[in-house]
C-alpha positions in Angstrom: 27.9 4.4 2.4 29.6 1.9 0.7 33.2 2.9 1.1 35.5 1.6 3.7 35.1 3.5 6.6 37.5 4.1 9.8 38.3 1.6 11.9 35.5 0.7 14.8 35.8 2.4 18.1 36.1 -0.4 20.6 32.7 -1.7 22.0 33.4 -0.6 25.8 33.5 2.9 24.5 29.7 2.8 23.4 28.3 0.0 25.3 27.2 2.3 28.1 25.4 5.1 25.8 22.3 5.9 27.2 19.7 5.9 24.1 17.0 8.8 24.5 13.7 8.5 22.8 12.6 10.3 19.5 16.0 9.9 17.9 18.1 12.4 20.0 21.8 11.8 21.3 22.9 12.7 24.6 26.1 14.4 25.8 26.9 11.4 28.3 27.8 9.1 25.1 31.4 9.3 24.3 30.8 8.2 20.8 28.7 11.3 20.0 29.4 14.7 20.7 26.2 16.7 21.1 25.8 20.3 20.2 24.6 22.6 22.6 20.9 22.2 22.1 20.3 18.8 23.2 17.2 18.6 20.9 17.5 20.2 17.4 14.1 21.5 17.1 14.0 23.4 20.7 14.5 26.5 18.5 12.6 29.0 21.0 15.5 28.7 23.3 17.7 30.3 21.2 18.5 34.2 21.3 17.4 36.5 18.6 13.9 37.1 16.8 15.0 34.8 13.7 13.7 31.9 15.9 10.3 33.1 16.9 7.6 30.8 15.7 6.1 31.5 12.3 3.5 29.8 10.3 5.0 27.7 7.7 3.4 28.4 4.1 3.9 27.2 0.5 5.2 30.5 -0.4 7.9 30.5 2.3 9.0 26.9 1.6 9.7 27.9 -2.1 11.5 31.2 -0.6 13.8 28.9 1.6 14.4 26.2 -1.0 15.5 29.0 -3.5 17.8 30.2 -0.8 19.0 26.9 0.1 19.8 25.6 -3.5 21.5 29.1 -4.3 23.9 28.2 -1.1 24.7 25.0 -2.4 25.3 26.4 -5.9 27.8 28.8 -3.9 29.8 25.7 -2.3 32.6 25.1 -4.7 33.5 21.9 -2.4 29.9 20.5 -2.2 29.2 17.5 -4.3 25.8 15.5 -5.1 26.4 12.0 -4.3 25.8 9.4 -6.7 22.1 7.6 -6.2 22.3 5.3 -3.0 23.0 1.9 -3.0 19.6 1.2 -1.6 17.7 -0.7 -0.3 20.3 -3.7 1.0 18.0 -6.5 0.5 18.6 -7.2 3.9 16.3 -6.7 6.3 18.4 -7.3 9.3 21.0 -4.9 7.8 17.8 -2.2 7.6 16.7 -2.6 10.9 20.0 -2.6 12.1 21.0 0.5 10.6 17.9 2.5 11.3 17.8 1.5 15.1 21.6 1.9 15.7 22.1 5.6 13.8 20.4 7.6 16.4 22.8 9.3 18.4 25.8 7.4 17.3 28.7 8.1 14.8 28.0 6.4 11.7 31.3 5.8 10.1 32.8 4.3 13.3 30.1 2.8 15.3 27.2 2.0 12.9 28.6 1.0 9.5 31.0 -1.8 10.8 28.5 -3.5 12.7 25.7 -3.2 9.6 28.5 -4.8 7.4 28.7 -7.6 10.0 25.1 -8.3 9.7 25.0 -8.6 6.2 27.2 -11.6 6.5 24.6 -13.5 8.0 22.4 -14.7 5.4 19.6 -16.3 7.7 19.1 -12.3 8.7 17.9 -11.3 5.4 14.4 -11.5 6.4 12.5 -9.8 9.4 11.5 -13.1 10.8 15.0 -14.4 10.2 16.5 -11.5 11.7 14.4 -11.8 14.9 15.2 -15.4 15.0 19.1 -15.4 14.9 19.0 -12.2 17.3 17.1 -14.1 19.9 19.1 -17.6 19.6 22.6 -16.0 19.5 22.2 -12.6 21.1 23.0 -8.9 19.8 26.8 -9.4 21.1 27.1 -12.0 18.3 24.8 -10.8 15.8 25.2 -6.8 15.8 28.4 -6.4 18.2 26.3 -4.7 20.5 25.1 -5.5 24.3 23.4 -2.3 25.4 19.8 -3.7 26.0 17.8 -0.3 25.0 18.6 -0.3 21.2 18.5 -4.2 20.9 15.2 -4.3 22.7 14.1 -1.5 20.0 15.6 -3.7 17.4 13.3 -6.5 18.7 10.3 -4.3 19.0 10.4 -3.3 15.4 11.1 -6.8 14.0 8.1 -8.0 15.9 5.8 -5.0 14.5 6.8 -6.1 11.1 6.3 -9.5 11.3 3.0 -9.0 12.8 2.2 -6.5 9.8 3.6 -9.1 7.2 6.6 -6.9 6.3 9.4 -9.3 5.6 11.5 -7.5 3.1 12.2 -4.0 1.9 9.7 -4.2 -0.9 6.9 -5.2 1.7 8.2 -2.1 3.9 8.1 0.2 1.0 4.4 -0.6 0.5 3.6 -0.7 4.2 5.5 2.9 4.8 5.0 4.7 1.6 1.9 3.0 0.0 1.0 1.1 -3.2 -0.1 3.3 -6.2 -2.2 0.2 -7.3 -4.3 0.7 -3.8 -5.9 3.9 -4.9 -7.4 6.4 -2.5 -7.0 4.2 0.8 -3.5 4.0 0.5 -2.5 7.1 2.1 -4.7 6.7 5.3 -3.2 3.0 5.5 0.2 4.6 5.3 -0.4 7.0 8.2 -1.8 4.3 10.4 1.3 2.1 9.9 3.4 5.3 10.5 1.5 5.8 13.7 2.4 2.3 14.7 5.9 2.5 14.3 5.9 5.7 16.1 4.5 3.8 18.9 7.7 1.8 19.5 9.6 3.5 22.3 12.6 5.6 20.6 11.3 5.7 17.1 11.1 9.3 15.9 9.9 11.1 13.0 13.8 11.0 11.8 13.9 7.1 12.2 10.8 6.6 10.3 12.0 9.1 7.3 15.1 6.9 7.5 13.4 3.6 7.2 11.4 5.1 4.2 15.1 5.9 2.4 16.4 2.6 3.6 13.6 0.6 1.6 14.1 2.8 -1.4 11.9 5.7 -1.0 13.4 8.8 -2.8 10.7 11.7 -2.1 11.8 12.4 1.6 14.6 13.2 3.8 15.7 12.3 7.4 16.8 15.5 9.1 19.4 15.1 11.8 21.8 17.6 13.1 24.0 17.9 10.1 21.1 18.7 7.7 19.5 21.3 10.5 23.1 22.9 11.0 23.5 23.2 7.2 20.1 24.9 7.1 21.4 27.6 9.3 24.6 27.9 7.6 22.5 28.9 4.5 20.0 31.3 6.4 16.9 29.1 6.5 14.8 29.7 9.2 12.8 26.7 10.4 10.6 25.9 13.1 9.7 22.2 13.2 10.9 18.9 11.7 8.2 19.1 9.0 9.0 22.4 7.6 12.8 21.4 7.4 12.0 18.1 5.4 9.6 20.4 3.1 12.5 22.7 2.3 14.8 20.3 1.7 12.7 18.3 -0.7 11.6 21.5 -2.1 15.5 22.5 -2.6 15.7 19.0 -4.2 13.2 19.5 -7.0 15.0 22.9 -7.4 17.9 21.1 -8.0 16.8 18.4 -10.3 17.5 15.6 -7.6 15.6 13.3 -5.4 15.2 14.7 -1.7 16.9 11.6 -0.8 19.9 12.2 -2.5 20.1 15.9 -1.3 19.8 14.7 2.0 23.0 12.3 1.8 24.9 14.8 0.0 24.4 17.5 2.5 25.2 14.9 5.5 28.2 13.5 3.5 29.6 17.2 3.0 28.7 18.2 6.8 30.3 14.8 7.9 33.5 15.5 5.9 33.8 19.1 7.2 35.6 18.3 10.3 32.0 19.0 12.6 32.1 17.7 15.8 28.4 17.6 16.6 
């Protein structure tokens, strides 16, 4: 994500995009071309027996992971990306990235705005970002005017401030736990994830993406690119959680982190001339 990306598209092309909750884009947004299925997990609407619901199990996850790993090994042009340059150490950038990415083209819409936010040192903490966002407005700070995503940024920042999350290290402990916290860490993280999920428009993909942005390596954020790649590999999944488990297990087969495999697949599919 640190390379120069193509020129951003004009603001008037994307400002009227209507934002759907739970991370899913709409085909009415000219900055994003959605696939025929508006929600990736709506698998039962597809034809054919392969999409019949089935119970996920550890055994099936391992088999699917081996199938996915073999598929990757057979792709001569598939490269594992280098370890991600994360976290940004700039909460304004982290919140902007996580909130804007849903339903928009990353290279031409999200990344240029993210770069701009990182030039504002006052926005490096959560409280600083919220302050400059309210003082200067979304058009100046994020180069964005649509109220839905701007309101979501404010809501996320308010939650983080209330929870004492001012930087990515705080966010990692809040979302992923502190090993020193003992047995109560998992319960605390589950409660925190529920609080974040209660923000309108924040779904499981964005939560996993927040984890990756704050430095977590053992998760994947399943989007349309990863879902399509699983299909191409012949892997059948019926839920977001199952897809994430398969990616993580395949990463273990390949000896890399789930986050690194996630970004490698995303990069491969992004460069493959796809339009979804």
